[in-house]
C-alpha positions as CSV (number, residue, x, y, z in Angstrom):
1,M,4.2,41.6,-26.2
2,T,2.7,41.3,-29.7
3,A,-1.1,41.4,-30.2
4,Q,-0.9,37.8,-31.1
5,A,0.7,37.0,-28.1
6,A,-1.7,39.0,-26.1
7,A,-4.8,37.1,-28.0
8,H,-3.2,33.8,-27.2
9,P,-1.6,33.7,-23.8
10,M,0.9,31.0,-23.0
11,P,-0.9,28.9,-20.2
12,A,0.1,29.9,-16.5
13,E,2.4,27.9,-14.3
14,T,-0.4,28.3,-11.8
15,D,-2.5,26.2,-14.2
16,H,-0.6,23.1,-13.7
17,A,-0.3,23.7,-10.2
18,D,-4.1,24.0,-9.9
19,I,-4.4,20.7,-11.6
20,Y,-1.9,19.2,-9.4
21,E,-3.4,20.4,-6.3
22,E,-7.1,19.1,-7.8
23,K,-5.8,15.6,-8.3
24,T,-4.3,15.4,-5.0
25,L,-7.4,16.7,-3.3
26,G,-9.3,13.9,-5.3
27,F,-6.8,11.3,-4.3
28,W,-6.6,12.2,-0.5
29,L,-10.6,11.7,-0.8
30,Y,-10.1,8.3,-2.2
31,M,-7.7,7.5,0.4
32,M,-10.1,8.7,3.4
33,S,-12.7,6.5,1.8
34,D,-10.3,3.7,1.9
35,A,-9.5,4.6,5.4
36,V,-13.1,4.3,6.3
37,I,-13.4,0.8,4.7
38,F,-10.5,-0.5,6.5
39,A,-11.9,0.9,9.9
40,L,-15.1,-1.0,9.0
41,L,-12.8,-4.2,8.5
42,F,-10.8,-3.9,11.6
43,A,-14.2,-3.4,13.6
44,T,-15.7,-6.3,12.0
45,Y,-12.5,-8.7,13.1
46,V,-12.6,-7.2,16.7
47,V,-16.4,-8.0,16.8
48,M,-15.7,-11.5,15.3
49,A,-12.5,-12.6,16.8
50,G,-14.3,-14.7,19.4
51,N,-16.4,-16.4,16.8
52,I,-14.6,-19.6,16.3
53,A,-17.5,-22.5,16.1
54,E,-15.7,-25.7,15.9
55,A,-12.9,-24.2,13.9
56,P,-9.3,-23.2,14.8
57,S,-9.3,-19.7,16.2
58,P,-7.2,-17.2,13.7
59,Q,-4.8,-16.6,16.9
60,S,-3.9,-20.2,17.1
61,Q,-2.4,-20.1,13.6
62,F,-0.3,-16.9,13.8
63,S,3.6,-16.9,13.9
64,L,5.0,-14.0,15.5
65,S,8.3,-14.6,13.5
66,H,6.3,-14.6,10.4
67,A,4.4,-11.7,10.7
68,F,7.5,-9.8,11.9
69,G,9.2,-10.6,8.7
70,E,6.5,-9.3,6.9
71,T,6.4,-6.2,9.1
72,M,10.1,-5.5,8.4
73,L,9.7,-6.0,4.6
74,L,6.8,-3.5,4.2
75,L,8.7,-0.8,6.7
76,T,11.8,-1.3,4.8
77,S,9.8,-0.8,1.5
78,S,8.4,2.4,2.9
79,L,12.0,3.6,3.6
80,T,13.4,2.8,0.0
81,F,10.3,4.7,-1.4
82,G,11.3,7.7,0.7
83,L,14.5,7.5,-0.7
84,A,13.1,7.1,-4.2
85,S,11.2,10.3,-3.5
86,L,14.6,12.2,-2.6
87,A,16.0,10.9,-5.8
88,L,13.3,12.3,-7.6
89,A,13.7,15.4,-6.0
90,A,17.3,15.7,-6.9
91,G,16.7,14.8,-10.3
92,R,18.4,11.5,-10.2
93,R,16.8,9.1,-12.5
94,R,18.9,6.1,-12.3
95,L,19.1,6.2,-8.5
96,L,15.3,6.6,-8.8
97,Q,14.8,3.6,-10.8
98,G,16.9,1.6,-8.5
99,L,15.3,2.5,-5.4
100,L,11.6,1.8,-7.0
101,F,12.9,-1.5,-8.2
102,V,14.2,-2.6,-4.7
103,T,10.9,-1.1,-3.3
104,F,9.0,-3.7,-5.8
105,L,11.0,-6.4,-4.7
106,L,10.4,-5.9,-0.9
107,G,6.7,-5.5,-1.6
108,L,6.6,-8.7,-3.7
109,G,8.2,-10.4,-0.8
110,F,5.7,-9.3,1.5
111,V,2.6,-10.4,-0.8
112,L,4.4,-13.9,-1.3
113,M,4.7,-14.3,2.7
114,E,1.2,-13.5,2.9
115,L,0.1,-16.0,0.4
116,V,2.2,-18.7,2.3
117,E,0.5,-17.9,5.5
118,F,-2.9,-18.0,3.7
119,Q,-2.1,-21.3,2.3
120,S,-0.7,-22.7,5.7
121,M,-3.7,-21.7,7.7
122,I,-5.8,-23.3,4.8
123,A,-3.9,-26.4,4.8
124,A,-4.5,-26.7,8.9
125,G,-8.3,-26.6,8.5
126,A,-8.3,-22.5,9.2
127,G,-9.9,-21.4,5.8
128,P,-12.2,-18.4,5.5
129,D,-15.3,-20.6,5.2
130,Q,-14.5,-22.2,8.9
131,S,-16.0,-19.6,11.0
132,G,-16.8,-16.2,11.4
133,A,-13.3,-15.4,13.0
134,L,-11.5,-16.5,10.3
135,S,-13.6,-14.9,7.4
136,S,-13.0,-11.7,9.1
137,F,-9.3,-12.2,9.2
138,F,-9.0,-13.2,5.8
139,V,-11.0,-10.3,4.3
140,L,-9.2,-7.8,6.4
141,V,-5.6,-9.1,5.6
142,G,-6.4,-10.0,2.1
143,T,-8.0,-6.6,1.2
144,H,-4.7,-5.2,2.8
145,G,-2.5,-7.8,0.6
146,L,-4.6,-6.8,-2.6
147,H,-4.2,-2.9,-2.2
148,V,-0.2,-3.7,-1.9
149,S,-0.6,-5.8,-5.2
150,V,-2.1,-2.9,-6.8
151,G,0.5,-0.8,-5.5
152,L,3.1,-3.1,-6.9
153,A,1.6,-2.9,-10.3
154,W,1.7,0.8,-10.1
155,I,5.4,0.8,-9.4
156,L,6.1,-1.1,-12.5
157,V,4.0,1.4,-14.4
158,M,5.8,4.4,-13.1
159,M,9.4,2.6,-13.5
160,A,8.2,2.2,-17.2
161,Q,7.0,6.2,-17.2
162,V,10.2,7.2,-15.8
163,T,12.1,5.4,-18.4
164,F,10.4,6.6,-21.2
165,K,9.2,9.8,-20.4
166,G,11.7,10.9,-18.0
167,L,11.4,13.2,-15.0
168,T,8.5,15.3,-16.2
169,A,5.9,17.2,-13.8
170,P,3.2,14.7,-14.5
171,V,5.5,11.8,-13.6
172,A,6.6,13.5,-10.6
173,S,2.9,14.1,-9.6
174,R,2.2,10.8,-10.2
175,L,5.0,9.1,-8.1
176,A,4.1,11.7,-5.1
177,R,0.5,10.0,-5.4
178,L,2.2,6.9,-5.5
179,G,4.0,7.4,-2.2
180,L,1.0,8.8,-0.3
181,F,-0.7,5.4,-1.3
182,W,2.3,3.1,-0.4
183,H,2.7,4.8,3.0
184,F,-0.7,4.4,3.8
185,L,-0.5,0.8,3.2
186,D,2.5,0.7,5.7
187,I,0.2,2.5,8.3
188,I,-2.5,0.0,7.8
189,W,-0.2,-2.9,8.3
190,V,1.3,-1.4,11.3
191,G,-2.4,-1.6,12.7
192,I,-3.1,-5.1,11.5
193,F,0.3,-6.1,13.4
194,S,-0.8,-4.5,16.6
195,V,-4.7,-5.4,16.6
196,V,-4.6,-8.7,14.8
197,Y,-1.0,-10.5,15.4
198,L,0.3,-9.1,18.7
199,P,-2.6,-9.8,20.9
200,G,-3.1,-13.2,19.1
201,V,0.3,-14.6,20.2
202,M,0.4,-12.7,23.7
203,E,-2.7,-14.4,24.9
């Protein structure tokens, strides 16, 4: 090793690992704060579910087949993202791009179905301004839908980065965090389906 090399050592690979771990930790902290927000929204809905005043109850507006369709779209999108992660690990760039695109389409279908549900409820006089129960329903489900919309934008950004930057370590790190976010939303939706939709249609 020359004196110049000793004076100016190259960054160790562990530096990149440390940066990745710091970013991952920070993202986990964000995820935990998001989980607290959703926990509060779930609790609010459970408390307010019977406060319908003179308005229709949220449960009277639910369609199990519609909610099941939304669930299948989101669960399938979680599967395709998992396959995309495997394609990333294998270095298969084109397959990764294709699976991310399919994930995007499935997520977009979910959001569109949610918007259709909201529109039909509002048209039937069951909008968020009609009762506490309806307000809590729209806030809980709408907050989840907003998160999915952010995830869709993130997927498009990552597809562009894979195209123009390739499968670099920073891109792989961002895709890993996107995967955590996407699967988290899947878990939240399963909770919404179980706590909000299923009890409503079984009454």
